C-alpha positions as CSV (number, residue, x, y, z in Angstrom):
1,X,38.7,13.5,-140.5
2,X,39.8,12.1,-137.2
3,X,42.9,13.3,-135.5
4,X,45.4,11.1,-134.1
5,X,45.8,11.2,-130.4
6,X,49.3,9.6,-130.3
7,X,51.8,11.4,-128.2
8,X,54.4,13.2,-130.2
9,X,58.0,12.3,-129.4
10,X,60.0,15.4,-128.3
11,X,63.0,16.2,-130.6
12,X,66.3,15.6,-129.0
13,X,68.6,18.6,-128.7
14,X,71.9,17.7,-130.5
15,X,74.8,17.4,-128.1
16,X,78.3,18.3,-128.7
17,X,80.9,15.7,-129.6
18,X,83.3,17.0,-127.0
19,X,80.8,17.3,-124.2
20,X,79.5,13.6,-124.9
21,X,83.1,12.4,-124.9
22,X,83.8,14.0,-121.5
23,X,80.5,12.9,-120.0
24,X,81.3,9.3,-121.3
25,X,84.9,9.5,-119.9
26,X,83.8,10.4,-116.4
27,X,80.4,8.8,-116.1
28,X,80.5,6.1,-118.8
29,X,80.3,3.3,-116.4
30,X,76.8,4.6,-115.4
31,X,75.5,5.1,-119.0
32,X,74.7,8.8,-118.4
33,X,76.1,9.8,-121.8
34,X,73.5,7.4,-123.3
35,X,70.8,8.8,-121.3
36,X,71.7,12.3,-122.5
37,X,71.9,11.2,-126.0
38,X,68.2,9.8,-125.9
39,X,68.9,6.0,-125.7
40,X,66.4,3.9,-123.8
41,X,68.9,1.2,-122.9
42,X,71.3,3.4,-120.9
43,X,70.3,1.7,-117.6
44,X,71.7,-1.7,-118.7
45,X,75.2,-0.1,-118.9
46,X,74.7,1.2,-115.4
47,X,73.7,-2.2,-114.0
48,X,76.7,-4.0,-115.7
49,X,79.2,-1.2,-114.7
50,X,79.7,-0.2,-118.3
51,X,79.7,-3.8,-119.6
52,X,82.7,-4.3,-117.3
53,X,84.3,-1.4,-119.0
54,X,83.9,-2.7,-122.6
55,X,80.9,-0.6,-123.5
56,X,82.5,2.6,-122.1
57,X,85.6,2.2,-124.1
58,X,83.6,1.2,-127.2
59,X,81.3,4.3,-126.8
60,X,84.4,6.6,-126.3
61,X,85.9,5.1,-129.5
62,X,82.6,5.5,-131.4
63,X,82.0,9.1,-130.2
64,X,85.6,10.1,-131.4
65,X,85.1,8.5,-134.9
66,X,81.7,10.0,-135.3
67,X,80.0,6.7,-135.4
68,X,77.6,7.2,-132.3
69,X,74.7,9.6,-133.2
70,X,71.9,10.7,-131.0
71,X,69.2,8.2,-130.5
72,X,67.1,9.8,-133.3
73,X,70.0,9.6,-135.7
74,X,71.0,13.2,-135.5
75,X,74.8,13.4,-135.6
76,X,76.7,15.0,-132.7
77,X,77.7,18.6,-133.3
78,X,81.3,19.5,-133.7
79,X,81.4,22.3,-131.0
């Protein structure tokens, strides 16, 4: 039986909800929180200055109400 030679995607380390909130608060305009959470479209937020602040505010709210998981679907940890 032939083995698959496809590269395996590394599992993301779950991030803390508090740390992602703080990172988003201070560097949200650059999309750094999305990079740390494994999203591949983080650079768009940096180019558009956080979607003219809209995406940054949206992401802050989504982090607080637990609606923004890691890119692989893993929820943020509570601590």
